[in-house]
N, C-alpha and C positions, 0 to 999 in steps of 0.2 A: 467388496473392497478388500484389498490385501492389507492385513494388519501386521504381518510379519515382514520386517524390513531389516536390511543389513545393519549390523552393529559396527561397521567399519566406516561410518561417516566421519570425514575429517575436515569438512568445510561447510559453512552455512551462508547462504545468500538470503538476506532479509529484504523484503519490501520495507518501505519506510512509513508513509502516511497510513495510519490504521493498523500498523504492526508495532512500530516502536514509539511513534508519537501519536497522540490522539487529536489529530488535526482535521480529519475528515468531517467531524461534527462541527468544527469551527467554520470550515468552508461552506458546509451545507446551510448552517444558520445564516451566514452572511448572504449567500445567494437568495435564500427565501426572503430575507428581510428587504433586499434591494428590489426584488422583482414582484413582491406582493402588491405594491401600488399600481402596477401595470397589468394586474389581473392574473398573475401566476399563482394559482391556488394549489398548494401542496403542503405536505408535512415531512418531517425528517424521514419517517419510515418509507413513505411513497417515493420520495426523492432518491433515497438510498437504493431502493429496489430497481429504479430505472437507470440510475447513473453510476452505480458503484464501480470504481476503478477507471472511469473514463476521464480523459483530460479536459480541462476547463473549457478550452476553445470548442471542443466537440459539444459539450453540454450547452454552452451559450448558443451555438448554431442551431441545435435542436429546439431550444426554447424560443429562439428568434422566429423559427418557422411555425411553431405551435401558436404563438401569440400574434404572428404576422407583424412583428416589429420591424420597421424599415431600417433603423440604424441601432444596432445592439451595442455599439462601442461605448456610448456614455454609461450604460449599465455595467459593462465590464470594468470600466474605470472606477465607478462607484463601488463595485464589489471588491476590487483590489484594495482600495483605500480602507474599506470596512474590514476586510479580512486581516490586513496587517495591524489594524487597531486591536482587533480581537486576539490576534496571534500574540502580540506583545503582552497582553494582559492574561491570556488564558492558556497558552500552550504548555503542555506538560507531557511527560512520558505516560504511556498506558500503564496502569497500575502493575507494578512488579517487573516491568521490562527493564528499567534502569539497573536494578540489582542483577537480573538475569544476564544482561549484556556485560556488566562489569565482572561477574564471577564465572562466566562461561570460558572454559579453557580452549574450546574449539575456535579455530581461525574463522573470521567472518568479514563480509563486505555487505554494502547496501546496493540494491538494484531497484531503481525507482523511475517511474515516468516523470517525476518532478524535475524542475529546473535545478541545475547543479548549484548555482549560487544560493538558492533557497535551502538545499540540502546541507551545504557547508555551514550556513548561518544557523540552521536548526540543530545540527549535531553539536555545534559549539554552545548553543543556548542551553541545551540539556546536559552539557558536560560529558559527552560520550565520544567525541571526535577521536580520541586516542585509542579507542577500542575496535576500530574498523580499519582494515587494510586499505580499502579503496571505496569510493562512491561512484556508482555508475548511473548516469542519467540518460533519458531518452534522447537528449541532444546529441548523444554519441553515435546514434544509428539512424537509418532512414525511416524505419518503421518501429514505433513504440509498441508496448504491450497493447493488445493481445497477441501481437506477432512475437515469435520467439527470438527475434534479432538481438534484443538487449541482453537476454540471458546467454545466448550463444557468444556474444561479444565478451561478456564478463568471464565466462568459462575459458575462452581463448586467452584473454589477457592475464588471467590468474593461473593459467595452465592447470586447470582442475580436471580430475577424473569424475565424469558425470555420475558414475556408479557410487562414488563416495561423497557426493554433494547433496545437500538437502536445501530446499527453498521453504521460506515461511511467507505466506501470502494471505491477505484478508479479502481480496476481491475475486469474483469470477474471471475478470479480465486478466488478472495476474496469474491465477492458477492455470488458465488456458495457455498463457505465454510460456510458463515454466514447463508444463507438460508437453507442449509442442516442441520444446527444446530438449526433451528427453530426460527431464529431471524429476526426482521425487519431490512431493510437495506436502507440507503440513498446512492445512487451512486454519486460519486463526480468527477467533471470534471475540477477542477481548476489547475491541474499540467501542467508543460511545455511539457510533452510527449503526451498529449491527442490529438487524431486525429479525423477527421470527421468520423462519424459512431460509435464512442466509446459509446455514449449514448445508441444507439440501442443494442450494445453488453451487456451492463449492465442490461438493461431492459429485454433482452432475458434470462439472468441468474436469473432474479427475483427481481431486485431492485424495492423497493416499491415507492421510490421517487428519484428525481434527483436534485442535487444542482450544478449549473454551476460554482460557485465560493464561496468564504468564506462568502460573504454577504448573498447570497441565503441560504447557510447552516445555518447561524446564525438565519435568519428569520424562517426557518423550525423548528429549535430546540426550539426557543422561543415559537412558536405556539404550539408545542407538549408538552411543559412544563407548 
């Protein structure tokens, strides 16, 4: 792995869930709670290893086939209701990320597979909306992560130089998307859903550097800038 990177980074593209907000653990717990009564036996670590970075509709389709559930929609509806209940009570920034975002002088945007309305609501809820230039959602392209389309779209819209842009991602899916778009990537391990072995998965997908928490990420970005 190349540990020497350009110090001329002038833009950061952040993933959102699992990088800025600790929402993946909320979603995981909600899904496990909803599906346990119908025989879905899993835990947070196992679920994260199987589905990290995947979109919800893909996850439910896989579980539908695994459990041979004829109609998965009622469980999706129940999950969404429970997720928003937990979201309102539990959502917070990953430790240290709010201070990092507020104090970071490098320009930045968010690039996420999440729904745009959800992203807007969330950045406002954590009071960080003013610190990002733009929010890029998978709704804006035909193919979401792990395809490179969303990152390529963001780079084009922001008129970025890829050689001076860095991505921060927590999932193998996201790392794959960014690397396929020709971008440097810091793999981030600071969220609540991260499991033993996750670092190796990010490196396998091509992560150039690893930050275990917000403080390590801050130090890397300062050094690169």
